[in-house]
C-alpha positions as MATLAB code, in Angstrom:
seq = 'MHGGGWLQTFFDQLLAHGTLVLATVIGGGQLIIARRQALIAQTQADHARRKLKLDLFDRRMAVYEIVRNALRRATATREINESQQVEFLIGIRSAKWLFGPDVSEYLDKILWPGMLSFGLHNSLAEGQYDDEAERLIHTQARTRTLNWIAAQIAEFDDICAPYLHLDR';
ca = [
      -2.916   44.293   19.102;
      -5.504   44.307   21.789;
      -4.484   40.829   22.926;
      -0.889   41.894   23.007;
      -1.711   44.786   25.321;
      -2.888   42.637   28.169;
       0.058   40.327   27.647;
       2.403   43.271   27.744;
       0.732   44.478   30.953;
       1.041   41.005   32.435;
       4.754   40.827   31.649;
       5.308   44.372   32.911;
       3.625   43.479   36.201;
       5.488   40.186   36.384;
       8.735   41.985   35.778;
       7.914   44.618   38.417;
       7.001   41.983   40.999;
       9.947   39.831   39.999;
      12.259   42.785   40.476;
      10.725   43.364   43.894;
      11.144   39.690   44.795;
      14.701   39.695   43.468;
      15.524   42.871   45.408;
      14.057   41.328   48.561;
      16.094   38.145   48.129;
      19.300   40.096   47.460;
      18.612   42.449   50.368;
      17.952   39.497   52.674;
      21.177   37.867   51.534;
      23.057   41.077   52.232;
      21.504   41.229   55.686;
      22.642   37.665   56.398;
      26.159   38.502   55.204;
      26.226   41.678   57.315;
      25.133   39.757   60.415;
      27.834   37.140   59.836;
      30.443   39.864   59.374;
      29.312   41.507   62.617;
      29.560   38.171   64.416;
      33.053   37.572   63.021;
      34.134   41.093   64.026;
      32.766   40.579   67.554;
      34.549   37.226   67.829;
      37.815   38.813   66.679;
      37.397   41.681   69.154;
      36.745   39.220   72.001;
      39.804   37.207   71.003;
      41.978   40.351   70.891;
      40.677   41.429   74.328;
      41.509   38.008   75.804;
      44.984   38.154   74.227;
      45.608   41.590   75.736;
      44.529   40.304   79.150;
      46.851   37.330   78.815;
      49.765   39.552   77.723;
      49.163   41.903   80.663;
      48.976   38.947   83.033;
      52.271   37.557   81.670;
      54.023   40.906   82.088;
      52.677   41.350   85.610;
      53.717   37.819   86.490;
      57.266   38.503   85.256;
      57.599   41.498   87.613;
      56.011   39.496   90.426;
      58.498   36.647   89.938;
      61.490   39.013   89.895;
      60.433   40.492   93.229;
      59.549   37.136   94.785;
      62.852   35.619   93.664;
      64.820   38.559   95.065;
      63.030   38.302   98.409;
      63.481   34.526   98.587;
      67.134   34.736   97.581;
      67.825   37.429  100.187;
      66.199   35.402  102.959;
      67.808   32.122  101.886;
      71.350   33.424  101.406;
      71.118   36.199  104.010;
      72.615   38.639  101.538;
      71.899   40.756   98.502;
      74.791   41.908   96.383;
      75.005   44.907   94.095;
      74.214   42.994   90.893;
      71.122   41.503   92.544;
      70.045   44.988   93.602;
      70.455   46.229   90.033;
      68.516   43.226   88.686;
      65.752   43.925   91.191;
      65.616   47.628   90.331;
      65.498   46.973   86.584;
      62.822   44.328   87.107;
      60.479   46.626   89.013;
      60.723   49.624   86.645;
      57.764   48.503   84.516;
      55.519   47.999   87.553;
      54.139   51.533   87.386;
      52.643   50.795   83.946;
      51.495   47.251   84.667;
      50.027   47.543   88.160;
      48.102   50.183   90.022;
      49.797   52.915   92.035;
      49.578   50.811   95.201;
      52.038   48.219   93.873;
      54.319   50.796   92.264;
      54.519   52.891   95.433;
      55.080   49.806   97.572;
      57.986   48.711   95.383;
      59.554   52.169   95.027;
      58.984   53.625   98.477;
      58.911   50.640  100.797;
      60.508   47.512   99.367;
      63.376   49.056   97.377;
      64.632   51.166  100.324;
      64.346   48.061  102.524;
      66.451   46.056  100.096;
      69.056   48.833  100.045;
      69.070   48.978  103.831;
      69.564   45.221  104.010;
      72.473   45.387  101.560;
      74.051   48.245  103.500;
      73.739   46.569  106.908;
      74.954   43.317  105.410;
      78.100   45.026  104.102;
      78.653   46.965  107.314;
      78.185   43.848  109.475;
      81.015   42.185  107.554;
      83.340   45.185  107.857;
      86.435   45.536  110.013;
      85.837   47.359  113.292;
      88.030   48.187  116.244;
      84.919   48.316  118.389;
      82.904   45.094  118.369;
      79.844   47.022  119.596;
      79.601   48.792  116.227;
      79.640   45.473  114.366;
      76.925   44.220  116.702;
      74.741   47.233  115.861;
      74.943   46.434  112.136;
      74.520   42.695  112.683;
      71.337   43.328  114.657;
      70.089   45.810  112.039;
      70.812   43.247  109.326;
      68.822   40.603  111.230;
      65.869   42.974  111.757;
      65.910   43.960  108.095;
      66.177   40.335  107.004;
      63.161   39.429  109.146;
      61.308   42.380  107.640;
      62.218   41.178  104.111;
      60.960   37.681  104.929;
      57.631   39.207  106.036;
      57.435   41.150  102.777;
      56.949   37.942  100.792;
      53.419   37.581  102.170;
      52.850   41.343  102.069;
      53.819   41.484   98.398;
      51.521   38.550   97.627;
      48.617   40.394   99.249;
      49.311   43.623   97.372;
      49.666   41.878   93.996;
      46.810   39.392   94.384;
      44.122   41.644   92.846;
      46.269   42.108   89.726;
      47.226   38.494   89.124;
      43.912   37.293   87.717;
      43.013   36.876   84.068;
      39.615   38.490   84.623;
      41.171   41.917   85.301;
];
């Protein structure tokens, strides 16, 4: 029995150390898996962030194109009709959520009233008048407003430029 005692002790110690080694191996494997999961989660988060930036850029670009097209069309055709005004107004409604307050205020308080003024003077310049001087007043106002609209193309580009980058 005496010989069996040391053998039993040996196996007990071997089992204890083996359990420790096994626990270390399993723990190390779990650590490797956890690190890989963290890397995958970080990669997915980075991908989602890039997708959000791209979606925001696309939405901003859509508003930008609506405004640019309206300005170009007004300067090219020298008119803006009611349906074009409605299209413009609908197109700029989302600007306050997509851009900063500078762009939203510019569109709502500067450009939109200018487009309305152009449409009004355009209609009045084409009206029937007994006094040609009154038509001349509206024709000149239409020309001034049209020149102002043409200048707004570059102004709008400058205001929107900081927002039309994928790094923002």
